[in-house]
N, C-alpha and C positions, 0 to 999 in steps of 0.2 A: 504494500500500500504506500509506504514511504517513497519507494522508487517511482511509483505512478504519479504521486503528487509532485515530486521534483521534476519529472519529465513534463508534466502539465505546466509548471511554472516556467520552465525553459522555453516551451514552444509558443506560449501566448504572451504577447507584449502589446501595450498600447502604442499606436502609431505616433503619438506626440513626443516620444523620446528623441532627444537630439542625436544620441548615439548610445550603443550598448558597450559597456566596458566590463571585462572580467578581471577581478582582482583576487590574487592568491595572498592571503595574509599570513601564511606560514613563514618560517625562517628562510633565509636564502639557501641554506643547506637542504631543507625539505623541498623547496621549489626546484632545486637542481636535480633532485632525485626523480622528478616527474611532475608535470603540471598540465592544466588544460591549455590546449593550443591557443596562442595569442593572449594568454592571461599575463598581466603585469604582476610583479612581486612587490608588495608594499606591506611590510610587517605592521601589525596592528598598533604598535606603540606610538607611531607618529602618523597615523592614517590621514588625518585632516590636512596636515602640512604636505604630505606626499601627494595627496589628491590635488591640492591646489597647485603644487609645483608641476604636476603632470598635465595641468590645463583642463582638468575635469570641470564640467559645468554643473550647476545646481539642478538642471533638468535632464542630465544624462541618466541613463539606466545603468546602475552599478550593481553587478552581481558578485557577491563575496563568497569565498569558501576558505576553509582551513582543514586541519587534520580531523578535528572532532566536532566543530561547530561552536566551540566556546570563544575562540579569538575572533571569528567572523561576527559573532553576536556583539562583541565589544566594539568592533570596527563599525558595524551598522549603527549602533547607538551614537557613536562619536560623529559619524557623518551626518546623521539625521539632526543632531543637535547643532551642527554647523550649517544646516540649511539645505542639505542635499535631499531632494524630494522623492527620488525613485530608487531606493536602495533595497536590495533583496539579499537576505542571508540564506544561502543555499546549503549551508551545513558542511558536512564532511566530504573531503575530496574522494575518498574511497567509495562512498555512496553514489556520488555523481558519476564516477567512472563505471560503477556497476550497472547503472541505468542504461548505458550505451548511448545516451543522448548527447554526449560531448566527445570531442576529439582530444586525444592526449599526446603530449610531447614527452618522450622519455630521454 
């Protein structure tokens, strides 16, 4: 059921988003071991500053994930408090990969 819900969240987006950005909030070492294709690595501790430095806009669709879902939840809260309006916490990397709905770079 969880995999089905994640797949649904990935497939349906509102057309009003400026762009969709995947962000891996794991450590650089975890990211290097494998990540979603085209995802940027921005560890959660400085998420808001990194998002601004990367030029993310407040109306971009931001998709977050980490190893277990804890760090992505922290990052989501920080981004929302900074005014980002379309932030989704997709939880654990392994769960996303298991759905088969994402392409992975190893």
